[in-house]
C-alpha positions in Angstrom: 92.7 100.5 114.0 91.7 103.6 112.9 95.0 104.4 111.4 95.2 100.6 109.4 91.8 101.6 108.5 93.2 105.0 106.6 96.1 103.2 105.5 93.8 100.7 103.2 91.3 103.5 101.7 94.1 105.1 100.7 95.9 102.4 98.7 92.6 101.3 97.4 92.2 104.9 96.3 95.9 105.1 94.5 94.9 101.4 93.1 91.7 102.5 91.7 93.4 106.0 90.6 96.1 104.0 88.8 94.0 101.3 87.1 92.0 104.7 85.5 95.2 106.3 84.1 98.0 105.6 81.7 100.6 103.7 83.9 103.6 105.4 82.3 102.2 108.5 83.2 101.9 107.6 87.0 105.5 105.8 87.7 107.2 108.8 85.9 105.0 111.6 88.8 105.9 108.6 91.4 108.9 108.5 90.7 109.8 111.9 90.4 107.9 112.8 93.6 110.4 110.1 95.6 113.3 112.2 93.2 112.7 115.8 94.5 111.3 114.4 98.2 115.3 112.8 99.0 116.8 116.2 97.2 114.3 117.9 100.2 115.5 115.9 103.0 119.7 115.6 101.7 118.8 119.5 101.8 117.2 120.1 105.2 120.5 117.1 106.8 122.9 120.1 105.3 124.8 122.4 108.0 124.5 125.1 105.8 121.0 125.6 104.2 121.8 127.8 101.7 122.9 125.7 98.2 126.8 127.0 97.1 125.9 128.6 93.5 126.6 125.7 90.7 126.0 122.4 93.3 122.5 122.0 93.0 120.9 118.8 92.2 119.8 118.5 88.5 116.5 118.5 87.9 114.2 114.8 87.3 114.2 115.7 84.2 118.2 115.8 83.6 118.3 112.6 85.7 115.7 110.7 83.9 117.8 111.6 80.6 121.4 110.8 82.6 120.1 107.8 83.6 118.4 106.6 80.2 121.8 107.3 78.7 123.6 105.0 80.8 121.4 102.5 80.0 121.4 102.8 76.3 125.8 102.7 76.8 125.5 100.1 78.9 123.3 97.7 76.2 125.7 98.7 73.3 
């Protein structure tokens, strides 16, 4: 019950904070956090913790540019 109350409070706080700011910036921040978290999870699952040079995943900004380019190319 205590855990459920904590989750409810966090959700309400997030809803309040998101209504106070620009939704586009909040969406980008959440999406970037999810992207970077997924990359870190994949790195932790690897057998070899040292990444090979040139084999690093792209940054979120590079990923977003590539994604927008792909979307624009499909719309043409």
